[in-house]
C-alpha positions as CSV (number, residue, x, y, z in Angstrom):
1,M,-23.1,19.7,7.1
2,Q,-26.4,21.2,5.1
3,A,-25.5,19.4,1.6
4,V,-27.4,16.0,0.7
5,A,-24.2,15.1,-1.2
6,H,-20.3,14.9,-2.7
7,V,-19.3,14.9,-6.0
8,F,-15.6,15.1,-7.0
9,V,-15.3,17.4,-10.3
10,A,-12.1,18.5,-12.5
11,A,-12.8,21.7,-11.3
12,L,-14.2,24.4,-9.8
13,D,-15.6,26.5,-11.0
14,D,-19.4,28.9,-10.8
15,R,-20.9,25.9,-13.1
16,C,-20.4,22.8,-13.0
17,E,-22.2,19.6,-15.3
18,I,-22.1,16.4,-13.5
19,T,-22.7,13.6,-16.3
20,G,-21.5,10.3,-16.6
21,P,-21.0,7.6,-13.9
22,D,-21.9,10.4,-11.3
23,G,-24.6,12.1,-13.0
24,H,-26.7,8.7,-13.2
25,H,-25.5,8.5,-9.6
26,L,-27.6,11.6,-8.3
27,Q,-30.0,12.2,-10.8
28,R,-31.3,8.4,-10.7
29,V,-29.8,6.7,-7.9
30,R,-29.6,9.5,-5.0
31,R,-33.1,11.3,-7.1
32,L,-31.4,15.1,-5.9
33,T,-33.8,17.7,-6.8
34,S,-33.6,21.9,-7.9
35,G,-32.4,23.3,-5.0
36,E,-30.8,20.7,-3.1
37,I,-27.8,21.9,-1.6
38,V,-24.3,19.1,-3.1
39,T,-20.5,20.0,-2.0
40,A,-17.8,19.7,-5.0
41,A,-14.5,18.8,-4.9
42,D,-11.8,18.5,-6.3
43,G,-9.9,15.6,-5.2
44,T,-6.6,17.5,-4.0
45,G,-7.8,19.8,-0.7
46,A,-9.8,22.3,-2.5
47,W,-13.4,21.8,-2.2
48,R,-17.1,24.1,-3.0
49,T,-20.7,24.8,-2.2
50,Y,-23.0,24.6,-5.3
51,V,-27.5,24.6,-5.7
52,V,-29.2,22.1,-7.9
53,A,-29.7,24.5,-11.0
54,E,-30.7,22.3,-13.7
55,I,-31.7,17.7,-14.1
56,G,-31.6,15.9,-17.5
57,D,-31.1,12.6,-18.1
58,H,-28.8,11.2,-16.1
59,E,-26.8,14.5,-15.9
60,L,-27.4,17.7,-13.2
61,T,-26.0,20.2,-13.8
62,L,-24.5,22.6,-10.2
63,V,-24.2,26.8,-9.5
64,A,-21.9,27.9,-6.7
65,T,-23.2,29.2,-4.1
66,A,-19.8,30.0,-2.4
67,A,-16.1,30.5,-2.4
68,A,-14.4,27.5,-3.2
69,Q,-12.8,26.6,0.2
70,Q,-9.1,24.7,1.0
71,S,-9.1,21.4,3.1
72,P,-6.1,21.8,5.2
73,A,-3.6,18.7,4.4
74,P,-3.5,16.3,7.3
75,E,-0.5,16.9,9.5
76,W,0.4,13.3,10.8
77,P,-0.6,11.4,7.4
78,I,-0.9,8.2,7.5
79,S,-0.1,5.8,3.8
80,L,-0.3,2.0,3.7
81,A,1.6,-0.4,2.3
82,V,-0.5,-3.3,2.1
83,A,0.3,-7.2,1.0
84,L,-1.3,-8.6,-2.4
85,T,-3.8,-10.5,-1.2
86,K,-6.4,-13.3,-2.6
87,G,-9.0,-11.8,-2.2
88,G,-8.3,-8.6,-3.6
89,L,-7.8,-4.8,-1.8
90,E,-10.8,-3.1,-3.2
91,D,-12.8,-4.0,0.8
92,V,-9.4,-3.0,2.9
93,V,-9.4,0.6,0.2
94,T,-12.7,1.3,0.6
95,A,-12.3,1.1,4.6
96,V,-9.0,3.0,4.5
97,T,-10.2,6.3,2.8
98,E,-13.2,6.5,4.9
99,L,-10.2,6.6,7.5
100,G,-8.7,9.0,6.8
101,V,-5.3,7.4,4.6
102,V,-3.6,9.5,2.2
103,R,-1.9,6.6,-0.3
104,V,-2.1,3.4,-0.9
105,T,0.4,1.2,-2.1
106,P,0.0,-2.3,-3.0
107,V,2.9,-4.6,-2.2
108,R,4.3,-7.8,-4.0
109,T,6.2,-9.8,-1.5
110,E,7.5,-12.8,-1.3
111,R,5.0,-15.3,0.4
112,V,1.4,-13.5,-1.5
113,V,0.0,-16.0,-3.5
114,V,-1.6,-13.5,-6.5
115,R,0.8,-13.3,-9.4
116,W,-0.4,-10.5,-11.8
117,D,0.9,-9.9,-14.7
118,E,1.4,-6.4,-16.4
119,T,-2.1,-6.2,-17.7
120,R,-4.2,-7.8,-14.9
121,A,-1.9,-5.3,-12.4
122,R,-2.6,-1.9,-14.5
123,R,-6.4,-3.3,-14.3
124,A,-6.2,-4.0,-10.5
125,V,-4.7,-0.9,-10.0
126,E,-7.6,0.9,-11.8
127,R,-10.1,-0.7,-10.0
128,L,-8.6,0.2,-6.7
129,R,-8.6,3.8,-8.3
130,S,-12.1,4.5,-8.8
131,V,-12.7,2.4,-5.2
132,A,-10.8,5.4,-3.3
133,R,-12.5,8.1,-5.3
134,E,-16.0,6.4,-4.9
135,A,-15.3,6.1,-1.3
136,A,-14.1,9.5,-1.0
137,M,-17.1,10.7,-2.8
138,Q,-19.2,8.6,0.2
139,S,-16.8,10.2,3.1
140,R,-17.1,13.6,1.9
141,R,-13.3,14.4,1.8
142,A,-12.2,17.2,-0.2
143,R,-8.3,14.4,-1.1
144,I,-8.7,11.5,-3.4
145,P,-6.1,8.9,-1.8
146,V,-3.5,8.2,-4.0
147,I,-3.2,4.3,-5.0
148,D,0.1,3.5,-6.2
149,D,1.4,1.3,-9.1
150,V,1.6,-2.7,-7.7
151,A,5.2,-2.4,-6.1
152,G,8.3,-5.1,-5.2
153,F,9.3,-4.9,-1.1
154,T,12.5,-3.8,-1.7
155,E,11.1,-0.3,-2.5
156,V,8.8,0.2,-0.2
157,S,11.1,-1.2,2.5
158,A,12.9,2.2,1.9
159,R,10.9,4.5,2.6
160,P,11.0,6.6,5.4
161,G,8.8,6.9,8.1
162,L,8.0,3.3,7.6
163,V,6.3,1.0,10.5
164,V,5.5,-2.3,10.4
165,A,2.4,-4.1,11.6
166,A,3.1,-7.1,14.6
167,V,2.2,-8.9,17.0
168,D,4.4,-7.7,19.2
169,G,4.5,-4.5,18.1
170,I,4.5,-1.2,20.5
171,S,1.4,0.4,20.6
172,A,0.9,4.0,17.9
173,F,1.4,5.8,21.5
174,A,5.3,4.8,21.5
175,L,6.2,4.9,18.0
176,P,8.5,8.4,16.5
177,R,6.2,11.0,15.8
178,P,6.5,11.7,12.3
179,G,8.3,14.8,10.3
180,G,5.7,16.6,9.4
181,P,2.6,17.3,7.6
182,S,3.9,15.9,4.0
183,A,2.5,12.0,2.4
184,E,6.6,11.1,2.7
185,A,7.4,12.6,6.7
186,G,3.8,10.6,7.6
187,W,3.5,7.2,8.8
188,T,3.5,4.1,6.0
189,V,2.4,0.9,7.3
190,L,3.9,-2.0,5.8
191,V,1.9,-5.0,6.3
192,G,2.1,-8.5,5.5
193,P,0.4,-11.2,3.1
194,E,-1.8,-14.0,5.0
195,G,1.4,-16.3,4.8
196,G,3.6,-13.4,6.8
197,L,6.7,-11.4,5.5
198,A,9.1,-13.9,5.3
199,P,12.9,-14.5,7.2
200,D,14.8,-11.9,4.7
201,E,12.1,-9.9,4.5
202,L,11.4,-9.0,8.2
203,A,15.4,-9.3,8.6
204,A,15.6,-6.3,5.8
205,L,13.0,-4.4,8.4
206,A,15.5,-5.0,11.5
207,D,15.7,-1.2,12.2
208,R,12.4,-0.3,11.5
209,P,9.3,0.2,14.2
210,R,7.0,-2.3,14.8
211,L,3.5,-1.8,14.9
212,S,0.9,-3.5,17.7
213,L,-2.2,-3.7,16.7
214,G,-3.5,-5.8,19.3
215,P,-2.6,-9.5,20.7
216,N,-4.5,-10.9,18.6
217,V,-3.7,-12.3,14.5
218,L,-5.3,-10.8,12.3
219,R,-6.3,-11.5,8.6
220,A,-4.5,-9.8,6.0
221,S,-7.7,-7.9,5.0
222,T,-8.5,-7.1,8.4
223,A,-4.4,-5.6,9.0
224,P,-4.7,-2.6,7.1
225,V,-8.0,-1.3,8.4
226,A,-7.0,-1.7,11.6
227,A,-4.2,-0.1,11.0
228,A,-5.1,3.2,9.4
229,A,-7.1,3.4,12.6
230,V,-5.1,2.6,15.3
231,L,-2.9,5.7,13.7
232,A,-6.4,8.3,13.4
233,T,-6.9,7.8,16.6
234,E,-3.0,8.8,17.9
235,A,-2.9,11.5,14.9
236,V,-6.4,13.2,17.3
237,R,-4.0,12.6,20.0
238,L,-1.1,14.2,18.5
239,R,-3.6,16.9,17.1
240,S,-4.9,17.8,20.7
241,E,-1.7,18.9,22.6
């Protein structure tokens, strides 16, 4: 907790050179100085404590002060499958990363207004991955959420542990428990687009649990964040049992 900043590195070596945008941010924006403590993580759960040993122009050298440690995987992992929205998903990815979501899948559904070609979809996903990394660094996570390529409704609807965000849903307390400590075994919440899921999509999900996010109709950009918060709270309750 004494660390003044957190950064992601390719490997948790005894000595790490932080350059590029991260080096610029830590040296020019955060204005770190020699002797300050920094934590670094590899993005998959391992992390280590370092001290700032040297400072250059838009770069820093970190030297390890302790052995690497492994952050435990979430016992009740939360994933989101979110329909594409006109405003984009950057704010959604930022917020749900801070809330501990392990995976976000952008989804094409019948009623989405956004129609990305392959090139635009690839660029958008690359940007979301960058956003997730930045949010994980800011919130000091040891793991960066997985941001999937854009998927079709049929692919997502077949996932195990899928629940559907719906006004007429049940509470998180009443949901079936996910099967174990892996992204595939945890909850995946499907959040539809602004116009809602189409009748045939709802029919295909008829046997899936519905999760209530409260009595009000939420915006497509608000619902994923609410779902992450509701299930994160439920995960805390389950861990305490």
